[in-house]
Each structure stands twice: as structure tokens, then as C-alpha cells.
Phi, psi and omega in degrees: 000136181285161177300319180300322179292323177295318177300319178297324177297318176294319181297320181295330183258010188301321182301326179273327185284324184303305178295329179293316178297316184291335181286338178285141180266131183301325181295332177277319178299316185267008184308321181297341185231012183305322182288351182251004175282147181295140179277318180283145178299139181210179176270124187236152177235128177248107183271126184069052191289346181065239179273358179086016181304307182287325177299317179294323178298318177295317180299323179294341178261015172096357180282149174264118195241133168256120179259119181255123182213123184277339185274115186306317184294321179288318180295319179298318177297318180296321179297325178287320184278327189223071182285354180284351176248157177273143184242148178212137175273111181195168183205156167291156011273344188271325185050045188299316181292322180294316181292329181294340179289340178075018181266159172235146186240144178276340177222131174234126173255136173223085192252124177057042181236319191303330184295345180268004178257125173292160183303330181294344181254358185296317182296315180296321180294319179293323176299316180298314180297314180299323182291339181265352185268128178291153175306131184083356180284169186233132174248137179236120181240138170252129184249117183274141173237126180127175186289158174244180177292153182306321181273357182222066187295155180246136176264147177289157179225138175271102187295319178299322177295323178293320178298319177296318178296320178297317180300320179294338179266008178089019180248130180255139181287123177264320181203148171227119186230135178267147180208151171282162172290143177272351179268124186305319182293324177287320178299319179296331179276359178087019181284130174230170184225146164249131177254126178248131175245119188234130179251138177282130179297146178286000000 
């Protein structure tokens, strides 16, 4: 399935997904890595921000956040719900519009996004993330294992391979943590997550 088709799948289900995404609490979603989030306010990037739930949570803690979301229906909802963050239409693997801004970020979140990238796009996506991360900055990725919705299929990911790709891009592994899904329907389907915390070398 093409990326455009996956985006269409999200758009078709947006009416149901927006309240579902917003009902999740960021402290629960980010629980596996809460202790590794920066304490000091910084410039942050949320890739595949959805409705902007986590971006808004970061903004409430003083961070300046750019929320990147390719699905128009989700981004429009996010702009209405969370105007305190800046929004941009862009997507992995290239993040061309984001990179064209010439900014670097001290924190990058890529939460529940990677599973929609086929293995052939992993290297380019890691290159894009590394290019946007400031020296000493931190990227946090959640890697899903398990089935997705019919209109939003999930591709498998080799986590060890991703760590290797990150290392080649100048990112060092700080932590790798396994977690169950916090959504009951996903947990019942056997969905689990690996969380990767990667720091950009100085």
C-alpha cells in the first residue's frame, strides 16, 4: 500500500480517530520515556503529530513545538484544538518541507508513525531525523509490532537494524524499552512497542 493510501485511510477514519487520539493522556502514552524527556524548555518537533495531543502537552511545559502532520483532516482538527503549537503539512521519509526551514531541534518525537514506513524507506527516514536534530539533541521513536487497521497497515521493523542505521547517522542509543499498548483493542490484538531514545553526537 502506498503512503498516500495510508493517509487516505486515516482521513476516512478521522471522525472516529480524533476523539480517540485526544482521549489518550500524554503522560500515559509517553510513560516508557517520561524520565528521559528534557526538563528545560527547548525547541521540539513532533513528527506525525496527529491531533497534536503530545505537541500541546510539550507546549504546556514551555517547549516551542512544531507539529508535522500529513493528513489534512487530522492536522485541521489539531489546529483547531491546539493552536498553541505551530503546524506544518509534511511527512517521512524525506520531511522535505521541514528540512527546508533550516531549523534544528533539541527534541524530536516520532510516536506511532514508524510502522507505516516500509523497510525500503527506513534509511532515508533516519537520515531526515538525524539532519533535523541539533548536536546533543534527543530523538524518541516508538516502533510498533503487530497488526494495524485494514486501511492503515503496519510494516514490520527490525529494531536492531534501526539502531544500527541511527548510529551511522551520528545518533547513539540511550535507551531501548519494551512496552504493551495502552489501548485495550490493540493490546488484545497483541500489539507491543519498542521505544528508542537516541542522542545526536556533539
